C-alpha positions as CSV (number, residue, x, y, z in Angstrom):
1,M,0.0,-0.1,-0.3
2,R,1.2,3.3,-0.9
3,H,0.3,6.6,0.0
4,L,-0.5,9.2,-2.8
5,L,-0.9,13.0,-2.7
6,L,-3.9,13.2,-5.1
7,C,-5.7,16.4,-6.8
8,L,-9.4,15.7,-6.4
9,S,-10.7,18.5,-8.3
10,L,-11.0,18.6,-11.9
11,T,-10.9,22.3,-12.3
12,G,-7.8,22.6,-10.1
13,C,-6.0,21.5,-7.2
14,V,-8.1,22.9,-4.8
15,D,-8.6,19.8,-2.7
16,E,-5.5,17.6,-2.1
17,R,-5.3,14.9,0.6
18,V,-3.2,11.6,1.2
19,I,-4.9,8.4,0.2
20,D,-4.0,4.9,0.1
21,L,-3.0,3.6,-3.2
22,S,-3.3,-0.2,-4.2
23,V,-3.2,-2.6,-6.9
24,T,-3.2,-6.3,-7.1
25,A,-0.6,-8.6,-8.9
26,V,-1.6,-9.7,-12.1
27,S,-0.8,-12.9,-14.3
28,V,-1.4,-12.6,-18.1
29,P,-0.8,-15.3,-20.9
30,Q,1.7,-14.3,-23.3
31,G,0.0,-12.9,-26.2
32,A,-3.1,-11.8,-23.9
33,G,-3.6,-8.7,-22.2
34,V,-5.8,-7.9,-19.0
35,N,-7.3,-4.4,-17.9
36,V,-6.3,-3.9,-14.1
37,A,-7.9,-1.1,-11.7
38,I,-5.9,0.9,-9.3
39,A,-7.7,1.5,-6.2
40,A,-7.6,4.9,-3.9
41,D,-8.7,4.2,-0.3
42,G,-10.6,1.0,-1.5
43,Y,-12.0,2.5,-4.2
44,P,-11.3,2.5,-8.2
45,V,-9.5,5.5,-9.4
46,P,-11.7,6.8,-12.0
47,N,-9.3,8.6,-14.4
48,L,-5.6,7.3,-14.7
49,E,-5.2,9.7,-17.9
50,T,-2.4,11.6,-15.7
51,F,-0.8,8.7,-14.6
52,D,2.6,7.2,-16.2
53,F,3.6,3.3,-16.8
54,E,6.9,1.7,-17.3
55,V,7.7,-1.9,-17.4
56,E,10.8,-3.4,-16.4
57,P,12.2,-5.7,-18.1
58,P,10.1,-4.1,-21.1
59,E,10.7,-7.3,-23.1
60,I,8.3,-9.1,-21.0
61,A,5.2,-6.9,-21.1
62,T,3.6,-4.0,-21.9
63,A,1.3,-1.4,-19.9
64,E,-0.6,1.6,-21.2
65,L,-4.0,3.4,-20.6
66,A,-6.6,1.2,-21.5
67,A,-9.3,2.6,-23.9
68,D,-11.7,3.4,-21.2
69,G,-9.1,5.6,-19.4
70,T,-9.9,3.8,-16.0
71,H,-7.7,1.1,-16.5
72,V,-4.2,-0.1,-17.0
73,R,-3.9,-2.5,-19.9
74,V,-1.2,-5.0,-19.3
75,S,-0.1,-7.4,-22.1
76,G,2.1,-10.5,-22.2
77,V,4.8,-10.4,-24.5
78,Q,7.1,-13.4,-23.5
79,Q,7.2,-15.4,-20.6
80,G,8.8,-14.2,-17.5
81,D,8.1,-11.8,-14.5
82,A,8.4,-8.3,-14.8
83,I,7.2,-5.2,-12.7
84,V,5.1,-2.3,-13.8
85,R,5.7,0.8,-12.3
86,I,2.8,3.0,-12.1
87,R,3.5,6.9,-11.3
88,H,1.6,9.9,-10.4
89,R,3.3,12.7,-9.5
90,Y,6.0,11.9,-6.9
91,T,4.6,8.3,-6.0
92,E,5.3,5.3,-7.4
93,L,3.3,1.7,-7.1
94,E,4.8,-1.6,-8.3
95,L,2.5,-4.1,-10.2
96,P,4.1,-7.7,-9.8
97,T,3.6,-9.1,-13.4
98,H,3.8,-12.7,-14.3
99,V,3.5,-13.8,-18.1
100,S,2.4,-17.5,-18.5
101,P,2.8,-19.6,-21.4
102,P,0.2,-18.8,-24.1
103,A,-3.4,-20.2,-23.4
104,V,-5.9,-22.0,-25.7
105,V,-8.6,-19.3,-26.1
106,I,-10.8,-21.7,-29.0
107,L,-11.0,-25.5,-29.0
108,W,-12.8,-28.1,-31.0
109,I,-13.3,-31.6,-31.1
110,E,-12.4,-33.7,-34.2
111,P,-14.7,-35.5,-35.4
112,G,-17.3,-32.7,-35.1
113,E,-19.7,-35.3,-34.5
114,V,-19.6,-39.1,-33.3
115,A,-22.1,-41.6,-34.8
116,A,-20.8,-45.0,-34.3
117,P,-22.2,-48.6,-33.3
118,V,-21.4,-50.3,-30.0
119,G,-18.3,-51.9,-29.7
120,S,-16.5,-49.8,-32.4
121,L,-13.7,-47.1,-31.5
122,V,-13.4,-43.6,-32.9
123,A,-10.1,-41.7,-33.1
124,I,-10.8,-38.2,-31.5
125,R,-8.8,-35.2,-30.9
126,A,-8.7,-32.0,-29.9
127,T,-7.3,-28.9,-31.7
128,G,-6.9,-25.2,-30.0
129,L,-5.7,-21.7,-31.1
130,D,-3.8,-20.0,-28.6
131,T,-3.4,-16.3,-27.6
132,M,-0.2,-16.3,-29.7
133,G,-2.2,-17.5,-33.0
134,N,-0.7,-20.6,-32.6
135,L,-3.3,-24.0,-34.1
136,G,-2.1,-27.2,-33.0
137,D,-3.4,-30.6,-31.6
138,V,-3.9,-30.2,-27.8
139,S,-5.3,-33.7,-27.1
140,A,-2.7,-34.8,-24.4
141,T,-3.3,-31.7,-22.3
142,T,-7.0,-31.6,-22.5
143,R,-9.5,-32.4,-20.0
144,W,-12.1,-34.8,-21.4
145,E,-15.4,-35.9,-19.7
146,I,-18.3,-38.0,-21.2
147,S,-21.8,-37.2,-19.9
148,D,-23.0,-40.8,-19.7
149,P,-20.1,-43.4,-19.7
150,A,-22.4,-46.1,-19.9
151,I,-22.8,-45.3,-23.5
152,A,-19.4,-44.3,-24.3
153,R,-15.7,-44.5,-22.7
154,L,-12.7,-42.7,-23.7
155,D,-9.5,-44.9,-24.1
156,R,-6.7,-42.2,-24.4
157,H,-7.8,-40.6,-27.6
158,N,-10.4,-43.2,-28.9
159,L,-14.0,-43.1,-28.0
160,R,-15.5,-46.4,-27.5
161,G,-19.4,-47.3,-28.0
162,M,-20.4,-49.2,-24.8
163,A,-24.4,-49.1,-25.3
164,A,-27.0,-47.6,-27.7
165,G,-28.0,-44.3,-26.9
166,D,-26.8,-40.5,-27.1
167,T,-24.2,-38.6,-25.0
168,T,-22.2,-35.8,-24.9
169,L,-18.3,-35.5,-25.2
170,H,-16.8,-32.6,-23.6
171,A,-13.2,-31.2,-24.0
172,M,-11.6,-28.4,-21.6
173,I,-8.2,-26.6,-21.4
174,D,-7.4,-23.1,-19.9
175,G,-10.5,-21.3,-20.1
176,A,-11.8,-22.9,-23.6
177,A,-14.3,-25.6,-23.7
178,T,-16.3,-27.3,-26.2
179,S,-18.6,-30.7,-26.8
180,V,-19.8,-32.6,-29.2
181,T,-22.9,-35.1,-29.4
182,V,-22.1,-39.1,-29.5
183,S,-24.8,-41.2,-31.0
184,I,-24.2,-45.1,-30.3
185,A,-26.2,-47.2,-32.3
186,P,-27.0,-51.1,-31.6
């Protein structure tokens, strides 16, 4: 927590007082960004246009005023840790920032629909698009679930029809999720 002498008047510095300024550490995936609020006395600072931002080291992340003017936009450039220095007048606030590996933001299952007889195996895979724009097979790191394991089961990357009926196959990774319909015929 830092103390800040903040001008509370829009027309000039008529009303100045010492307030407590705070911000919470942030983690952002490489290739993505997050808006961070700065709090003064526990309330969001409504306008950050007079604040300056600097990142050390600059190759890890960037920081700038967000489009709404009320947040700091922190974006991950490469994996690692950095400090975003937020300055207003004579006060500096440090925002610890961690840039994690790229996160999957779009996920889909192939095939897009499963229709198979009891006892058959159907190869499935998950494909993901991450925050850096990379497209690839993410089957090994995807969490899989089948709504009704009495109808179908997952054996590594093969779906096995167990009994006639319909169920759903779900895939989840990072913040992305998707599902497909599974129809098993007698």
